[in-house]
PyMOL commands that place a pseudoatom at each C-alpha (Angstrom):
pseudoatom trace, name=CA, resn=MET, resi=1, chain=A, elem=C, hetatm=0, pos=[24.331, -72.809, -17.278]
pseudoatom trace, name=CA, resn=ASN, resi=2, chain=A, elem=C, hetatm=0, pos=[26.371, -73.473, -14.198]
pseudoatom trace, name=CA, resn=PRO, resi=3, chain=A, elem=C, hetatm=0, pos=[25.672, -71.690, -10.842]
pseudoatom trace, name=CA, resn=GLU, resi=4, chain=A, elem=C, hetatm=0, pos=[28.653, -69.321, -11.283]
pseudoatom trace, name=CA, resn=GLU, resi=5, chain=A, elem=C, hetatm=0, pos=[27.385, -68.140, -14.666]
pseudoatom trace, name=CA, resn=LEU, resi=6, chain=A, elem=C, hetatm=0, pos=[23.880, -67.648, -13.249]
pseudoatom trace, name=CA, resn=ASN, resi=7, chain=A, elem=C, hetatm=0, pos=[25.272, -65.564, -10.369]
pseudoatom trace, name=CA, resn=ARG, resi=8, chain=A, elem=C, hetatm=0, pos=[27.256, -63.427, -12.797]
pseudoatom trace, name=CA, resn=ILE, resi=9, chain=A, elem=C, hetatm=0, pos=[24.175, -62.860, -14.915]
pseudoatom trace, name=CA, resn=GLU, resi=10, chain=A, elem=C, hetatm=0, pos=[22.016, -62.069, -11.897]
pseudoatom trace, name=CA, resn=THR, resi=11, chain=A, elem=C, hetatm=0, pos=[24.608, -59.544, -10.701]
pseudoatom trace, name=CA, resn=ARG, resi=12, chain=A, elem=C, hetatm=0, pos=[24.675, -57.976, -14.155]
pseudoatom trace, name=CA, resn=LEU, resi=13, chain=A, elem=C, hetatm=0, pos=[20.878, -57.752, -14.294]
pseudoatom trace, name=CA, resn=HIS, resi=14, chain=A, elem=C, hetatm=0, pos=[20.778, -56.081, -10.859]
pseudoatom trace, name=CA, resn=ALA, resi=15, chain=A, elem=C, hetatm=0, pos=[23.406, -53.536, -12.067]
pseudoatom trace, name=CA, resn=LEU, resi=16, chain=A, elem=C, hetatm=0, pos=[21.389, -52.834, -15.243]
pseudoatom trace, name=CA, resn=ARG, resi=17, chain=A, elem=C, hetatm=0, pos=[18.221, -52.312, -13.242]
pseudoatom trace, name=CA, resn=GLU, resi=18, chain=A, elem=C, hetatm=0, pos=[19.965, -49.974, -10.791]
pseudoatom trace, name=CA, resn=GLU, resi=19, chain=A, elem=C, hetatm=0, pos=[21.476, -47.957, -13.675]
pseudoatom trace, name=CA, resn=ILE, resi=20, chain=A, elem=C, hetatm=0, pos=[18.089, -47.516, -15.329]
pseudoatom trace, name=CA, resn=LEU, resi=21, chain=A, elem=C, hetatm=0, pos=[16.404, -46.486, -12.053]
pseudoatom trace, name=CA, resn=ARG, resi=22, chain=A, elem=C, hetatm=0, pos=[19.176, -43.980, -11.371]
pseudoatom trace, name=CA, resn=LYS, resi=23, chain=A, elem=C, hetatm=0, pos=[18.758, -42.499, -14.869]
pseudoatom trace, name=CA, resn=GLN, resi=24, chain=A, elem=C, hetatm=0, pos=[15.019, -42.244, -14.353]
pseudoatom trace, name=CA, resn=ASP, resi=25, chain=A, elem=C, hetatm=0, pos=[15.514, -40.339, -11.134]
pseudoatom trace, name=CA, resn=GLU, resi=26, chain=A, elem=C, hetatm=0, pos=[17.981, -37.994, -12.819]
pseudoatom trace, name=CA, resn=ALA, resi=27, chain=A, elem=C, hetatm=0, pos=[15.610, -37.285, -15.706]
pseudoatom trace, name=CA, resn=GLU, resi=28, chain=A, elem=C, hetatm=0, pos=[12.534, -36.605, -13.605]
pseudoatom trace, name=CA, resn=ASP, resi=29, chain=A, elem=C, hetatm=0, pos=[12.760, -32.809, -14.122]
pseudoatom trace, name=CA, resn=ASP, resi=30, chain=A, elem=C, hetatm=0, pos=[12.844, -33.230, -17.936]
pseudoatom trace, name=CA, resn=LYS, resi=31, chain=A, elem=C, hetatm=0, pos=[9.327, -34.712, -17.871]
pseudoatom trace, name=CA, resn=SER, resi=32, chain=A, elem=C, hetatm=0, pos=[7.760, -31.853, -15.908]
pseudoatom trace, name=CA, resn=PRO, resi=33, chain=A, elem=C, hetatm=0, pos=[4.961, -29.815, -17.577]
pseudoatom trace, name=CA, resn=VAL, resi=34, chain=A, elem=C, hetatm=0, pos=[6.012, -27.024, -19.917]
pseudoatom trace, name=CA, resn=GLU, resi=35, chain=A, elem=C, hetatm=0, pos=[5.161, -23.446, -18.928]
pseudoatom trace, name=CA, resn=LEU, resi=36, chain=A, elem=C, hetatm=0, pos=[2.751, -22.094, -21.550]
pseudoatom trace, name=CA, resn=ASP, resi=37, chain=A, elem=C, hetatm=0, pos=[2.641, -18.466, -20.390]
pseudoatom trace, name=CA, resn=GLN, resi=38, chain=A, elem=C, hetatm=0, pos=[3.972, -16.441, -23.378]
pseudoatom trace, name=CA, resn=SER, resi=39, chain=A, elem=C, hetatm=0, pos=[4.655, -13.449, -21.186]
pseudoatom trace, name=CA, resn=ARG, resi=40, chain=A, elem=C, hetatm=0, pos=[7.270, -15.421, -19.266]
pseudoatom trace, name=CA, resn=VAL, resi=41, chain=A, elem=C, hetatm=0, pos=[8.632, -17.810, -21.866]
pseudoatom trace, name=CA, resn=GLY, resi=42, chain=A, elem=C, hetatm=0, pos=[9.179, -17.058, -25.550]
pseudoatom trace, name=CA, resn=ARG, resi=43, chain=A, elem=C, hetatm=0, pos=[7.544, -19.164, -28.271]
pseudoatom trace, name=CA, resn=LEU, resi=44, chain=A, elem=C, hetatm=0, pos=[10.821, -20.779, -29.447]
pseudoatom trace, name=CA, resn=SER, resi=45, chain=A, elem=C, hetatm=0, pos=[11.942, -21.498, -25.874]
pseudoatom trace, name=CA, resn=ARG, resi=46, chain=A, elem=C, hetatm=0, pos=[8.558, -23.054, -25.168]
pseudoatom trace, name=CA, resn=MET, resi=47, chain=A, elem=C, hetatm=0, pos=[8.715, -25.153, -28.368]
pseudoatom trace, name=CA, resn=ASP, resi=48, chain=A, elem=C, hetatm=0, pos=[12.215, -26.325, -27.381]
pseudoatom trace, name=CA, resn=ALA, resi=49, chain=A, elem=C, hetatm=0, pos=[10.987, -27.190, -23.886]
pseudoatom trace, name=CA, resn=MET, resi=50, chain=A, elem=C, hetatm=0, pos=[8.067, -29.157, -25.345]
pseudoatom trace, name=CA, resn=GLN, resi=51, chain=A, elem=C, hetatm=0, pos=[10.452, -31.067, -27.634]
pseudoatom trace, name=CA, resn=GLN, resi=52, chain=A, elem=C, hetatm=0, pos=[12.762, -31.862, -24.705]
pseudoatom trace, name=CA, resn=GLN, resi=53, chain=A, elem=C, hetatm=0, pos=[9.743, -33.022, -22.683]
pseudoatom trace, name=CA, resn=ALA, resi=54, chain=A, elem=C, hetatm=0, pos=[8.575, -35.323, -25.529]
pseudoatom trace, name=CA, resn=MET, resi=55, chain=A, elem=C, hetatm=0, pos=[12.047, -36.791, -25.901]
pseudoatom trace, name=CA, resn=ALA, resi=56, chain=A, elem=C, hetatm=0, pos=[12.287, -37.345, -22.138]
pseudoatom trace, name=CA, resn=GLN, resi=57, chain=A, elem=C, hetatm=0, pos=[8.925, -39.138, -22.138]
pseudoatom trace, name=CA, resn=ALA, resi=58, chain=A, elem=C, hetatm=0, pos=[9.930, -41.370, -25.038]
pseudoatom trace, name=CA, resn=LEU, resi=59, chain=A, elem=C, hetatm=0, pos=[13.191, -42.253, -23.295]
pseudoatom trace, name=CA, resn=ASP, resi=60, chain=A, elem=C, hetatm=0, pos=[11.253, -42.986, -20.123]
pseudoatom trace, name=CA, resn=ARG, resi=61, chain=A, elem=C, hetatm=0, pos=[8.974, -45.397, -21.990]
pseudoatom trace, name=CA, resn=ARG, resi=62, chain=A, elem=C, hetatm=0, pos=[12.066, -47.196, -23.354]
pseudoatom trace, name=CA, resn=ARG, resi=63, chain=A, elem=C, hetatm=0, pos=[13.484, -47.448, -19.845]
pseudoatom trace, name=CA, resn=GLU, resi=64, chain=A, elem=C, hetatm=0, pos=[10.219, -48.906, -18.591]
pseudoatom trace, name=CA, resn=THR, resi=65, chain=A, elem=C, hetatm=0, pos=[10.270, -51.473, -21.371]
pseudoatom trace, name=CA, resn=HIS, resi=66, chain=A, elem=C, hetatm=0, pos=[13.902, -52.390, -20.480]
pseudoatom trace, name=CA, resn=LEU, resi=67, chain=A, elem=C, hetatm=0, pos=[12.948, -52.698, -16.779]
pseudoatom trace, name=CA, resn=LYS, resi=68, chain=A, elem=C, hetatm=0, pos=[10.151, -55.109, -17.717]
pseudoatom trace, name=CA, resn=ARG, resi=69, chain=A, elem=C, hetatm=0, pos=[12.586, -57.171, -19.786]
pseudoatom trace, name=CA, resn=ILE, resi=70, chain=A, elem=C, hetatm=0, pos=[14.979, -57.262, -16.830]
pseudoatom trace, name=CA, resn=GLU, resi=71, chain=A, elem=C, hetatm=0, pos=[12.175, -58.371, -14.489]
pseudoatom trace, name=CA, resn=GLY, resi=72, chain=A, elem=C, hetatm=0, pos=[11.296, -61.095, -17.025]
pseudoatom trace, name=CA, resn=ALA, resi=73, chain=A, elem=C, hetatm=0, pos=[14.901, -62.262, -17.000]
pseudoatom trace, name=CA, resn=PHE, resi=74, chain=A, elem=C, hetatm=0, pos=[14.792, -62.522, -13.163]
pseudoatom trace, name=CA, resn=ILE, resi=75, chain=A, elem=C, hetatm=0, pos=[11.598, -64.585, -13.414]
pseudoatom trace, name=CA, resn=ARG, resi=76, chain=A, elem=C, hetatm=0, pos=[13.215, -66.909, -15.954]
pseudoatom trace, name=CA, resn=LEU, resi=77, chain=A, elem=C, hetatm=0, pos=[16.261, -67.259, -13.662]
pseudoatom trace, name=CA, resn=GLN, resi=78, chain=A, elem=C, hetatm=0, pos=[13.956, -68.250, -10.790]
pseudoatom trace, name=CA, resn=LYS, resi=79, chain=A, elem=C, hetatm=0, pos=[12.077, -70.779, -12.880]
pseudoatom trace, name=CA, resn=GLY, resi=80, chain=A, elem=C, hetatm=0, pos=[15.289, -72.299, -14.191]
pseudoatom trace, name=CA, resn=VAL, resi=81, chain=A, elem=C, hetatm=0, pos=[14.552, -71.518, -17.824]
pseudoatom trace, name=CA, resn=TYR, resi=82, chain=A, elem=C, hetatm=0, pos=[16.906, -68.545, -18.246]
pseudoatom trace, name=CA, resn=GLY, resi=83, chain=A, elem=C, hetatm=0, pos=[18.820, -68.860, -21.532]
pseudoatom trace, name=CA, resn=ASP, resi=84, chain=A, elem=C, hetatm=0, pos=[16.160, -71.031, -23.183]
pseudoatom trace, name=CA, resn=CYS, resi=85, chain=A, elem=C, hetatm=0, pos=[14.226, -69.557, -26.152]
pseudoatom trace, name=CA, resn=ALA, resi=86, chain=A, elem=C, hetatm=0, pos=[10.627, -68.707, -25.130]
pseudoatom trace, name=CA, resn=SER, resi=87, chain=A, elem=C, hetatm=0, pos=[9.463, -69.932, -28.546]
pseudoatom trace, name=CA, resn=CYS, resi=88, chain=A, elem=C, hetatm=0, pos=[11.390, -73.044, -29.559]
pseudoatom trace, name=CA, resn=LYS, resi=89, chain=A, elem=C, hetatm=0, pos=[12.746, -73.914, -26.044]
pseudoatom trace, name=CA, resn=LYS, resi=90, chain=A, elem=C, hetatm=0, pos=[16.294, -74.447, -27.405]
pseudoatom trace, name=CA, resn=PRO, resi=91, chain=A, elem=C, hetatm=0, pos=[19.251, -72.822, -25.622]
pseudoatom trace, name=CA, resn=ILE, resi=92, chain=A, elem=C, hetatm=0, pos=[19.945, -69.264, -26.770]
pseudoatom trace, name=CA, resn=ASP, resi=93, chain=A, elem=C, hetatm=0, pos=[23.528, -68.719, -27.995]
pseudoatom trace, name=CA, resn=ALA, resi=94, chain=A, elem=C, hetatm=0, pos=[25.825, -67.597, -25.172]
pseudoatom trace, name=CA, resn=LYS, resi=95, chain=A, elem=C, hetatm=0, pos=[27.136, -64.674, -27.217]
pseudoatom trace, name=CA, resn=ARG, resi=96, chain=A, elem=C, hetatm=0, pos=[23.563, -63.388, -27.665]
pseudoatom trace, name=CA, resn=MET, resi=97, chain=A, elem=C, hetatm=0, pos=[22.866, -63.726, -23.961]
pseudoatom trace, name=CA, resn=ASP, resi=98, chain=A, elem=C, hetatm=0, pos=[26.138, -61.942, -23.192]
pseudoatom trace, name=CA, resn=ALA, resi=99, chain=A, elem=C, hetatm=0, pos=[25.199, -59.077, -25.536]
pseudoatom trace, name=CA, resn=ASP, resi=100, chain=A, elem=C, hetatm=0, pos=[21.618, -58.870, -24.193]
pseudoatom trace, name=CA, resn=PRO, resi=101, chain=A, elem=C, hetatm=0, pos=[21.041, -60.674, -20.930]
pseudoatom trace, name=CA, resn=THR, resi=102, chain=A, elem=C, hetatm=0, pos=[17.309, -59.905, -21.259]
pseudoatom trace, name=CA, resn=ALA, resi=103, chain=A, elem=C, hetatm=0, pos=[16.912, -61.773, -24.569]
pseudoatom trace, name=CA, resn=PHE, resi=104, chain=A, elem=C, hetatm=0, pos=[14.120, -64.311, -24.504]
pseudoatom trace, name=CA, resn=PHE, resi=105, chain=A, elem=C, hetatm=0, pos=[14.230, -65.507, -28.148]
pseudoatom trace, name=CA, resn=CYS, resi=106, chain=A, elem=C, hetatm=0, pos=[17.045, -67.175, -30.043]
pseudoatom trace, name=CA, resn=ILE, resi=107, chain=A, elem=C, hetatm=0, pos=[18.200, -65.440, -33.216]
pseudoatom trace, name=CA, resn=ALA, resi=108, chain=A, elem=C, hetatm=0, pos=[16.084, -67.589, -35.539]
pseudoatom trace, name=CA, resn=CYS, resi=109, chain=A, elem=C, hetatm=0, pos=[12.864, -67.079, -33.544]
pseudoatom trace, name=CA, resn=ALA, resi=110, chain=A, elem=C, hetatm=0, pos=[13.559, -63.336, -33.120]
pseudoatom trace, name=CA, resn=GLU, resi=111, chain=A, elem=C, hetatm=0, pos=[14.002, -62.985, -36.906]
pseudoatom trace, name=CA, resn=ARG, resi=112, chain=A, elem=C, hetatm=0, pos=[10.759, -64.863, -37.509]
pseudoatom trace, name=CA, resn=ALA, resi=113, chain=A, elem=C, hetatm=0, pos=[8.923, -62.591, -35.035]
pseudoatom trace, name=CA, resn=GLU, resi=114, chain=A, elem=C, hetatm=0, pos=[10.252, -59.434, -36.738]
pseudoatom trace, name=CA, resn=LYS, resi=115, chain=A, elem=C, hetatm=0, pos=[8.956, -60.621, -40.120]
pseudoatom trace, name=CA, resn=ARG, resi=116, chain=A, elem=C, hetatm=0, pos=[5.392, -60.850, -38.808]
for i in range(1, 116): cmd.bond("trace and resi %d" % i, "trace and resi %d" % (i + 1))
show_as sticks, trace
zoom trace
């Protein structure tokens, strides 16, 4: 990849990271503990709140995973191996990298990993 493409990718990764961090900040209240006092909150409202909390926690875990993938992409950029498959070391297709700039496996290696 040429320096212009690498700069574009780095800018995109920074934007993705900032977006995820912003969404995490916005969703902080959704993860707060659920009030269990039945005299103040009805059973159905409490169940709904608990479901919302569980969904928010699951989404937060996915965001954390995505942040780790973004950080991994930054590390690969610094090492000069960004865009190379972590398994077979061949270049990852540009369309795949454009669709997911955090991808670290080519399609063939990703498919093999899924079958395991």
